[in-house]
VOKOL-501520 format. One record per residue (C-alpha): residue in one letter; x, y, z; residue number from 0. Coordinates in steps of 0.02 Angstrom, whole numbers, padded with zeros to 5 digits, always signed. Layout:
<padrens>
PADREN | A | X | Y | Z | NUM
...
</padrens>
This chain:
<padrens>
PADREN | M | +01357 | +02018 | -00743 | 0
PADREN | A | +01197 | +02093 | -00813 | 1
PADREN | I | +01080 | +01976 | -00903 | 2
PADREN | K | +01010 | +02045 | -01065 | 3
PADREN | N | +00824 | +02029 | -01085 | 4
PADREN | Q | +00766 | +01938 | -01240 | 5
PADREN | P | +00582 | +01984 | -01261 | 6
PADREN | D | +00576 | +01932 | -01443 | 7
PADREN | E | +00643 | +01760 | -01398 | 8
PADREN | D | +00516 | +01740 | -01257 | 9
PADREN | K | +00369 | +01790 | -01367 | 10
PADREN | R | +00396 | +01638 | -01475 | 11
PADREN | Y | +00332 | +01530 | -01332 | 12
PADREN | L | +00177 | +01634 | -01292 | 13
PADREN | R | +00011 | +01586 | -01368 | 14
PADREN | A | -00085 | +01723 | -01457 | 15
PADREN | S | -00235 | +01788 | -01361 | 16
PADREN | S | -00400 | +01864 | -01417 | 17
PADREN | Y | -00326 | +02031 | -01364 | 18
PADREN | D | -00183 | +02008 | -01489 | 19
PADREN | V | -00307 | +01969 | -01628 | 20
PADREN | A | -00417 | +02118 | -01582 | 21
PADREN | R | -00269 | +02236 | -01583 | 22
PADREN | A | -00206 | +02172 | -01751 | 23
PADREN | A | -00380 | +02181 | -01829 | 24
PADREN | G | -00425 | +02349 | -01752 | 25
PADREN | V | -00585 | +02282 | -01672 | 26
PADREN | A | -00650 | +02257 | -01496 | 27
PADREN | Q | -00601 | +02098 | -01402 | 28
PADREN | S | -00785 | +02050 | -01391 | 29
PADREN | T | -00795 | +02058 | -01581 | 30
PADREN | V | -00659 | +01925 | -01594 | 31
PADREN | S | -00761 | +01809 | -01484 | 32
PADREN | R | -00917 | +01840 | -01588 | 33
PADREN | C | -00824 | +01799 | -01749 | 34
PADREN | F | -00799 | +01621 | -01686 | 35
PADREN | K | -00986 | +01597 | -01657 | 36
PADREN | Q | -01079 | +01550 | -01815 | 37
PADREN | D | -01245 | +01617 | -01753 | 38
PADREN | S | -01178 | +01788 | -01700 | 39
PADREN | N | -01243 | +01947 | -01784 | 40
PADREN | I | -01086 | +02008 | -01870 | 41
PADREN | S | -01045 | +02049 | -02052 | 42
PADREN | E | -00962 | +01915 | -02156 | 43
PADREN | S | -00825 | +02034 | -02211 | 44
PADREN | T | -00776 | +02072 | -02031 | 45
PADREN | R | -00786 | +01887 | -01985 | 46
PADREN | S | -00675 | +01834 | -02131 | 47
PADREN | R | -00545 | +01968 | -02094 | 48
PADREN | V | -00537 | +01929 | -01908 | 49
PADREN | L | -00529 | +01740 | -01935 | 50
PADREN | K | -00387 | +01763 | -02061 | 51
PADREN | I | -00288 | +01869 | -01938 | 52
PADREN | A | -00323 | +01741 | -01801 | 53
PADREN | A | -00258 | +01602 | -01913 | 54
PADREN | D | -00101 | +01701 | -01955 | 55
PADREN | L | -00067 | +01728 | -01770 | 56
PADREN | G | -00106 | +01547 | -01727 | 57
PADREN | Y | -00251 | +01594 | -01613 | 58
PADREN | T | -00393 | +01476 | -01568 | 59
PADREN | P | -00524 | +01505 | -01432 | 60
PADREN | N | -00488 | +01427 | -01263 | 61
PADREN | S | -00639 | +01319 | -01226 | 62
PADREN | L | -00589 | +01294 | -01044 | 63
PADREN | A | -00575 | +01480 | -01017 | 64
PADREN | R | -00743 | +01507 | -01103 | 65
PADREN | S | -00821 | +01378 | -00985 | 66
PADREN | L | -00783 | +01493 | -00838 | 67
PADREN | I | -00901 | +01620 | -00915 | 68
PADREN | T | -01036 | +01505 | -00984 | 69
PADREN | Q | -01027 | +01375 | -00843 | 70
PADREN | R | -01029 | +01243 | -00980 | 71
PADREN | S | -00873 | +01157 | -01046 | 72
PADREN | H | -00964 | +01046 | -01172 | 73
PADREN | M | -00849 | +00908 | -01109 | 74
PADREN | V | -00902 | +00743 | -01032 | 75
PADREN | G | -00781 | +00632 | -00938 | 76
PADREN | V | -00777 | +00444 | -00968 | 77
PADREN | F | -00706 | +00323 | -00840 | 78
PADREN | C | -00645 | +00161 | -00919 | 79
PADREN | S | -00539 | +00017 | -00854 | 80
PADREN | E | -00378 | -00039 | -00938 | 81
PADREN | F | -00457 | -00209 | -00970 | 82
PADREN | T | -00607 | -00135 | -01061 | 83
PADREN | L | -00498 | -00019 | -01165 | 84
PADREN | C | -00384 | -00162 | -01221 | 85
PADREN | N | -00512 | -00298 | -01245 | 86
PADREN | N | -00671 | -00206 | -01293 | 87
PADREN | P | -00616 | -00043 | -01377 | 88
PADREN | E | -00780 | -00042 | -01474 | 89
PADREN | L | -00864 | +00019 | -01316 | 90
PADREN | V | -00753 | +00173 | -01299 | 91
PADREN | N | -00766 | +00209 | -01485 | 92
PADREN | A | -00956 | +00200 | -01477 | 93
PADREN | I | -00967 | +00321 | -01330 | 94
PADREN | S | -00842 | +00439 | -01414 | 95
PADREN | S | -00942 | +00440 | -01577 | 96
PADREN | A | -01106 | +00469 | -01487 | 97
PADREN | L | -01034 | +00616 | -01390 | 98
PADREN | K | -00954 | +00690 | -01546 | 99
PADREN | H | -01120 | +00678 | -01639 | 100
PADREN | S | -01198 | +00783 | -01500 | 101
PADREN | G | -01059 | +00913 | -01508 | 102
PADREN | I | -00980 | +00857 | -01344 | 103
PADREN | S | -00793 | +00827 | -01315 | 104
PADREN | M | -00738 | +00672 | -01220 | 105
PADREN | L | -00608 | +00669 | -01081 | 106
PADREN | L | -00555 | +00486 | -01067 | 107
PADREN | M | -00486 | +00434 | -00898 | 108
PADREN | I | -00413 | +00259 | -00882 | 109
PADREN | V | -00411 | +00164 | -00717 | 110
PADREN | E | -00328 | -00003 | -00684 | 111
PADREN | N | -00489 | -00082 | -00620 | 112
PADREN | D | -00647 | -00044 | -00523 | 113
PADREN | S | -00556 | -00042 | -00356 | 114
PADREN | S | -00421 | +00081 | -00411 | 115
PADREN | I | -00531 | +00227 | -00463 | 116
PADREN | E | -00488 | +00326 | -00305 | 117
PADREN | A | -00319 | +00380 | -00375 | 118
PADREN | T | -00400 | +00454 | -00530 | 119
PADREN | L | -00536 | +00554 | -00441 | 120
PADREN | P | -00431 | +00711 | -00405 | 121
PADREN | E | -00387 | +00726 | -00589 | 122
PADREN | A | -00568 | +00704 | -00643 | 123
PADREN | L | -00633 | +00827 | -00514 | 124
PADREN | A | -00505 | +00958 | -00571 | 125
PADREN | Y | -00588 | +00973 | -00742 | 126
PADREN | P | -00746 | +01076 | -00773 | 127
PADREN | L | -00845 | +00926 | -00833 | 128
PADREN | D | -01027 | +00945 | -00884 | 129
PADREN | G | -01056 | +00762 | -00845 | 130
PADREN | L | -00976 | +00592 | -00821 | 131
PADREN | I | -01007 | +00422 | -00901 | 132
PADREN | S | -00929 | +00287 | -00793 | 133
PADREN | C | -00892 | +00111 | -00856 | 134
PADREN | V | -00820 | +00066 | -00685 | 135
PADREN | F | -00897 | +00046 | -00513 | 136
PADREN | M | -00901 | +00193 | -00392 | 137
PADREN | T | -00948 | +00200 | -00208 | 138
PADREN | E | -01085 | +00315 | -00144 | 139
PADREN | E | -00952 | +00426 | -00066 | 140
PADREN | Q | -00862 | +00443 | -00233 | 141
PADREN | I | -01025 | +00479 | -00322 | 142
PADREN | Q | -01064 | +00619 | -00199 | 143
PADREN | L | -00898 | +00704 | -00236 | 144
PADREN | F | -00965 | +00737 | -00411 | 145
PADREN | G | -01138 | +00776 | -00345 | 146
PADREN | K | -01069 | +00918 | -00239 | 147
PADREN | R | -00996 | +00992 | -00398 | 148
PADREN | R | -01160 | +00967 | -00491 | 149
PADREN | V | -01081 | +00843 | -00612 | 150
PADREN | P | -01213 | +00712 | -00658 | 151
PADREN | I | -01161 | +00531 | -00686 | 152
PADREN | V | -01226 | +00395 | -00801 | 153
PADREN | F | -01160 | +00220 | -00769 | 154
PADREN | F | -01127 | +00109 | -00919 | 155
PADREN | N | -01149 | -00078 | -00888 | 156
PADREN | R | -01146 | -00049 | -00700 | 157
PADREN | N | -01306 | -00061 | -00599 | 158
PADREN | I | -01285 | +00074 | -00468 | 159
PADREN | R | -01432 | +00120 | -00356 | 160
PADREN | S | -01411 | +00301 | -00303 | 161
PADREN | K | -01524 | +00453 | -00305 | 162
PADREN | G | -01515 | +00549 | -00469 | 163
PADREN | I | -01401 | +00419 | -00550 | 164
PADREN | D | -01449 | +00345 | -00719 | 165
PADREN | C | -01388 | +00174 | -00776 | 166
PADREN | I | -01385 | +00090 | -00944 | 167
PADREN | L | -01337 | -00092 | -00958 | 168
PADREN | T | -01360 | -00258 | -01044 | 169
PADREN | D | -01479 | -00376 | -00954 | 170
PADREN | Q | -01334 | -00489 | -00906 | 171
PADREN | A | -01438 | -00621 | -00816 | 172
PADREN | E | -01561 | -00638 | -00960 | 173
PADREN | G | -01421 | -00653 | -01087 | 174
PADREN | A | -01335 | -00788 | -00986 | 175
PADREN | A | -01499 | -00880 | -00965 | 176
PADREN | L | -01524 | -00874 | -01153 | 177
PADREN | M | -01355 | -00958 | -01177 | 178
PADREN | A | -01399 | -01089 | -01044 | 179
PADREN | S | -01559 | -01134 | -01137 | 180
PADREN | K | -01464 | -01147 | -01301 | 181
PADREN | L | -01332 | -01264 | -01233 | 182
PADREN | H | -01463 | -01370 | -01145 | 183
PADREN | A | -01569 | -01382 | -01303 | 184
PADREN | S | -01415 | -01440 | -01398 | 185
PADREN | G | -01402 | -01592 | -01283 | 186
PADREN | H | -01260 | -01538 | -01170 | 187
PADREN | R | -01275 | -01612 | -00995 | 188
PADREN | R | -01099 | -01589 | -00921 | 189
PADREN | I | -01054 | -01405 | -00922 | 190
PADREN | L | -00901 | -01312 | -00860 | 191
PADREN | C | -00926 | -01129 | -00813 | 192
PADREN | V | -00777 | -01013 | -00816 | 193
PADREN | G | -00820 | -00864 | -00706 | 194
PADREN | G | -00729 | -00710 | -00646 | 195
PADREN | P | -00631 | -00698 | -00483 | 196
PADREN | S | -00708 | -00796 | -00340 | 197
PADREN | D | -00715 | -00638 | -00234 | 198
PADREN | A | -00800 | -00532 | -00368 | 199
PADREN | P | -00936 | -00416 | -00297 | 200
PADREN | E | -01114 | -00480 | -00313 | 201
PADREN | D | -01162 | -00330 | -00420 | 202
PADREN | S | -01017 | -00354 | -00542 | 203
PADREN | V | -01050 | -00398 | -00724 | 204
PADREN | G | -00959 | -00565 | -00715 | 205
PADREN | Y | -01046 | -00620 | -00556 | 206
PADREN | T | -01218 | -00574 | -00626 | 207
PADREN | R | -01186 | -00672 | -00786 | 208
PADREN | L | -01127 | -00827 | -00693 | 209
PADREN | K | -01273 | -00820 | -00572 | 210
PADREN | G | -01397 | -00797 | -00714 | 211
PADREN | F | -01325 | -00946 | -00809 | 212
PADREN | L | -01324 | -01061 | -00656 | 213
PADREN | E | -01502 | -01016 | -00605 | 214
PADREN | A | -01566 | -01049 | -00780 | 215
PADREN | I | -01472 | -01212 | -00807 | 216
PADREN | N | -01523 | -01279 | -00636 | 217
PADREN | K | -01707 | -01247 | -00676 | 218
PADREN | L | -01688 | -01353 | -00834 | 219
PADREN | G | -01623 | -01497 | -00727 | 220
PADREN | G | -01518 | -01651 | -00761 | 221
PADREN | I | -01358 | -01550 | -00782 | 222
PADREN | E | -01188 | -01582 | -00703 | 223
PADREN | I | -01108 | -01413 | -00670 | 224
PADREN | T | -00927 | -01371 | -00625 | 225
PADREN | C | -00864 | -01194 | -00596 | 226
PADREN | I | -00687 | -01126 | -00604 | 227
PADREN | H | -00630 | -00946 | -00585 | 228
PADREN | A | -00514 | -00832 | -00682 | 229
PADREN | D | -00476 | -00646 | -00696 | 230
PADREN | Y | -00575 | -00613 | -00857 | 231
PADREN | S | -00418 | -00612 | -00968 | 232
PADREN | Y | -00371 | -00723 | -01115 | 233
PADREN | E | -00214 | -00781 | -01024 | 234
PADREN | S | -00310 | -00828 | -00868 | 235
PADREN | G | -00443 | -00921 | -00966 | 236
PADREN | R | -00311 | -01025 | -01052 | 237
PADREN | K | -00213 | -01059 | -00893 | 238
PADREN | Q | -00363 | -01104 | -00785 | 239
PADREN | F | -00435 | -01223 | -00914 | 240
PADREN | L | -00269 | -01315 | -00928 | 241
PADREN | S | -00263 | -01331 | -00738 | 242
PADREN | F | -00441 | -01399 | -00737 | 243
PADREN | F | -00413 | -01521 | -00881 | 244
PADREN | A | -00257 | -01593 | -00799 | 245
PADREN | K | -00366 | -01659 | -00658 | 246
PADREN | S | -00541 | -01679 | -00732 | 247
PADREN | A | -00632 | -01757 | -00879 | 248
PADREN | L | -00681 | -01651 | -01028 | 249
PADREN | P | -00859 | -01582 | -01013 | 250
PADREN | D | -00987 | -01572 | -01153 | 251
PADREN | A | -00986 | -01383 | -01157 | 252
PADREN | I | -00896 | -01235 | -01080 | 253
PADREN | F | -00981 | -01069 | -01042 | 254
PADREN | C | -00866 | -00921 | -01009 | 255
PADREN | V | -00932 | -00758 | -00934 | 256
PADREN | N | -00839 | -00655 | -01065 | 257
PADREN | D | -00765 | -00683 | -01236 | 258
PADREN | Q | -00583 | -00658 | -01184 | 259
PADREN | L | -00596 | -00807 | -01067 | 260
PADREN | A | -00681 | -00908 | -01205 | 261
PADREN | L | -00544 | -00869 | -01331 | 262
PADREN | G | -00412 | -00923 | -01205 | 263
PADREN | V | -00507 | -01085 | -01172 | 264
PADREN | M | -00524 | -01120 | -01358 | 265
PADREN | D | -00337 | -01100 | -01390 | 266
PADREN | A | -00296 | -01209 | -01239 | 267
PADREN | C | -00410 | -01344 | -01308 | 268
PADREN | R | -00343 | -01339 | -01485 | 269
PADREN | Y | -00159 | -01300 | -01465 | 270
PADREN | D | -00118 | -01371 | -01293 | 271
PADREN | C | -00235 | -01519 | -01277 | 272
PADREN | G | -00276 | -01574 | -01455 | 273
PADREN | I | -00463 | -01553 | -01423 | 274
PADREN | T | -00574 | -01519 | -01574 | 275
PADREN | I | -00707 | -01383 | -01560 | 276
PADREN | P | -00855 | -01412 | -01570 | 277
PADREN | K | -00837 | -01599 | -01605 | 278
PADREN | D | -00763 | -01639 | -01434 | 279
PADREN | V | -00828 | -01491 | -01335 | 280
PADREN | S | -00934 | -01336 | -01367 | 281
PADREN | V | -00872 | -01166 | -01308 | 282
PADREN | A | -00979 | -01011 | -01282 | 283
PADREN | G | -00944 | -00835 | -01221 | 284
PADREN | F | -01025 | -00667 | -01187 | 285
PADREN | D | -00993 | -00493 | -01264 | 286
PADREN | N | -00965 | -00525 | -01451 | 287
PADREN | V | -00799 | -00431 | -01458 | 288
PADREN | S | -00723 | -00410 | -01631 | 289
PADREN | D | -00604 | -00559 | -01613 | 290
PADREN | A | -00751 | -00675 | -01577 | 291
PADREN | G | -00810 | -00664 | -01757 | 292
PADREN | R | -00641 | -00703 | -01835 | 293
PADREN | P | -00638 | -00867 | -01933 | 294
PADREN | V | -00507 | -00941 | -01819 | 295
PADREN | Y | -00632 | -00931 | -01673 | 296
PADREN | N | -00811 | -00912 | -01739 | 297
PADREN | L | -00867 | -00901 | -01559 | 298
PADREN | T | -01048 | -00927 | -01511 | 299
PADREN | T | -01085 | -00785 | -01391 | 300
PADREN | I | -01207 | -00656 | -01325 | 301
PADREN | H | -01197 | -00490 | -01418 | 302
PADREN | Q | -01207 | -00329 | -01318 | 303
PADREN | Q | -01291 | -00187 | -01413 | 304
PADREN | I | -01146 | -00069 | -01380 | 305
PADREN | V | -01185 | +00065 | -01512 | 306
PADREN | P | -01369 | +00095 | -01465 | 307
PADREN | M | -01320 | +00082 | -01281 | 308
PADREN | A | -01188 | +00218 | -01305 | 309
PADREN | T | -01312 | +00329 | -01397 | 310
PADREN | R | -01439 | +00309 | -01256 | 311
PADREN | A | -01305 | +00342 | -01124 | 312
PADREN | V | -01263 | +00508 | -01206 | 313
PADREN | D | -01449 | +00551 | -01218 | 314
PADREN | L | -01466 | +00515 | -01032 | 315
PADREN | I | -01317 | +00621 | -00980 | 316
PADREN | L | -01375 | +00769 | -01087 | 317
PADREN | R | -01549 | +00754 | -01015 | 318
PADREN | R | -01478 | +00747 | -00839 | 319
PADREN | I | -01369 | +00901 | -00871 | 320
PADREN | A | -01520 | +00999 | -00932 | 321
PADREN | Q | -01641 | +00935 | -00799 | 322
PADREN | P | -01546 | +00879 | -00643 | 323
PADREN | E | -01704 | +00847 | -00540 | 324
PADREN | L | -01778 | +00714 | -00654 | 325
PADREN | P | -01805 | +00542 | -00572 | 326
PADREN | E | -01665 | +00418 | -00600 | 327
PADREN | E | -01685 | +00293 | -00740 | 328
PADREN | T | -01613 | +00119 | -00772 | 329
PADREN | V | -01618 | +00059 | -00953 | 330
PADREN | L | -01595 | -00125 | -00994 | 331
PADREN | F | -01544 | -00187 | -01167 | 332
PADREN | R | -01570 | -00368 | -01215 | 333
PADREN | G | -01421 | -00476 | -01258 | 334
PADREN | I | -01433 | -00558 | -01430 | 335
PADREN | L | -01380 | -00739 | -01457 | 336
PADREN | I | -01251 | -00752 | -01597 | 337
PADREN | E | -01236 | -00932 | -01657 | 338
PADREN | R | -01070 | -00978 | -01736 | 339
PADREN | T | -00973 | -01140 | -01756 | 340
PADREN | S | -00892 | -01153 | -01584 | 341
PADREN | A | -01048 | -01230 | -01507 | 342
</padrens>
């Protein structure tokens, strides 16, 4: 049985092209492209007529196709972990806003954690990215995959030492030392530290914060220190503190290497153990996430200057795109002590 062609039906699913607009407007295809460029030398009457026809046909320029001609996509990829996206969305919002302000689109790629980035690399490498801002760790081999494609990388809150790689990060050790001095000056002499996983890499954020705190507090002297480990999450902070408290006496103060751990510890103290904060124990964190400032927590913490850091990260990636041979740069931002009622 013969099958009847249905061209009119099929056309409903085809996107209008610049050729369709040019034919309908009676102009050259190059004129259509110029009408979508504000700085092009074309009469306003022609521009208005072509743009109206384009709107009627549902045509918009294909930026990916245009990138094949210009060799610029005006798109920067951003690697972010699931944990960061869920627990510190302000970071992603800040980077997105800074890119948008510079006229750059963001391609957000979520990875489970630093060690699972390998599965996302083929997807990232398939896009014509102008640059990449990575909030997760990458090996030298992974970095070179982008280098071969001339895609520069700026690392956000990761201290990566590699040729041509820029990094922007909070001075984690200094911020942790600032908190150590504060707790010591407040008279605390028995301190519990809640760190990240015990096998965390030495260049990880959590490890650097814990090391900075311990070095500073040990220099002050006369302090009894206990360390326990968790996976950076609220749930783990709550669980690990309960396990600790079931076998040990309550310390004077608790320092957590991020705010999510601190919030979990605070709820374990108040709702599971009947411990009053800060009367019975002080609790401090690091990050200053939005929940930390809520009245139910009022967490004393170290604030990361996320917005100016994001702005500088975008400045660095645009500079690197324009001048790939510039020497690499590492920019440190100071953590700011935020004193609230939890300590």
